C-alpha positions, 0 to 999 in steps of 0.5 A, a space after each residue: 528497471 521495468 517492474 511488470 504489473 497487472 490489472 485484474 477485472 472479473 478475475 482476468 489479468 492483463 499485463 500493462 505494457 506502458 501508456 500506449 497499451 492503456 490507451 489501446 485498452 481504452 479505445 478497444 475496450 470502451 474504457 475501464 468501467 468494468 474495473 471501476 471500484 476495483 481490480 487494479 492491484 498495482 505493481 506485483 512487487 516481489 517484496 510486497 504483494 506477490 502472494 494472494 490469499 482468499 477473497 478480501 470481502 470475506 476477510 473483513 468479517 475476521 477483523 475485530 470491531 471496536 471504537 477508536 482509542 485516543 491518539 494520546 502519546 502518538 509520535 512517529 518515533 514510536 515506530 522507530 527511525 524512518 525507513 530502517 533496513 529491517 530486512 538487512 539487505 543493505 538498503 533502507 525501506 524507502 529505496 526498497 519500495 521505490 525499486 519495487 514500484 517505479 519504472 525506469 529506475 536509476 541508481 547512485 552508485 550500485 543498486 540501492 539509492 534510487 535517484 530517478 524513476 517513474 510511477 506509471 501510473 500512480 495508483 491513487 490518481 492513475 496519472 504518471 508521476 516522475 520521481 527525482 531524488 531531492 525534489 520528489 513528487 513521490 511519497 511512500 505511503 503507509 496504506 494503514 497510516 501509523 497514527 490510525 494503527 496507534 489508535 487501533 491497537 498499536 499503542 499497546 504493542 512492543 516496539 519491535 512490532 511497531 517497527 515491523 509495521 512501519 517497514 513492512 512492504 505489504 503496508 507500503 506503496 509509492 504514490 503521488 505526494 499530493 493525495 497522500 498528504 491529503 489522506 493524513 491518517 484516514 481509514 477506509 471510512 474517511 479516505 479513498 483514492 480518487 482513482 476508482 479502478 484502484 479502490 478495491 485493491 487499496 481496501 483489500 491491502 488495508 484489510 490484509 495489513 489489519 488482519 496480519 497485525 491484529 489491528 481493529 477497525 471501527 464500525 464505520 470502517 468495516 461498513 466502508 470496507 464491505 461497501 467497496 469490496 462488495 463491488 469486486 467480491 473476487 478481489 484477493 487478499 494480498 499476502 506476504 511482506 515482512 515478519 511482524 517483529 523487527 530484529 532486536 537491534 532496532 529501537 523505538 521510543 
């Protein structure tokens, strides 16, 4: 399956057509410096970020600013079983995101269990990464890490809202496992992708998730968001994803 994607530079969108087109852009356009610090929005997955709102920079100021709460009590189980089928489409959330974000997807029996595909490119590094089930170099990242969310409001939520956040396509990306594991529960103030052309889109997505769910930010985090997004003031706020409450059949500790 080929999922089309786009690069956004100064408001103009150019379709990606594989590695050859990227090389051509580099040769003919003198590199991607015009996009450095922002613009690439990754895959336009129907489940995740197809809809676009107003400028992300303006949205930063709508976020509540508070100090980080203690991590006490956090565990992954507070957000339910990993990759629950909260949208009731018969596939786990992990496979939904792999289908959305990978190119050349192959399945095991039917169209649910993804066994192989390619991130072309990985948003965090800009490199091509191969996915093979069972020995994968691809993770599904929570753009707003669950531990970060716990310390900025989610610790007080109903379980159904925490489960929704953990499985919301707006908050999920298929990425290179190495950088993702180095990220930990970092926020914008402490971690950004090495791929500078993706930073605006990455931070815009964090803003969108925090705004959607009412999570707060620290002062340092807000300042870092402003600093990144000021380099791309027309970067749009991603929208869409799932509802902010999971169906009642799902449970979390």
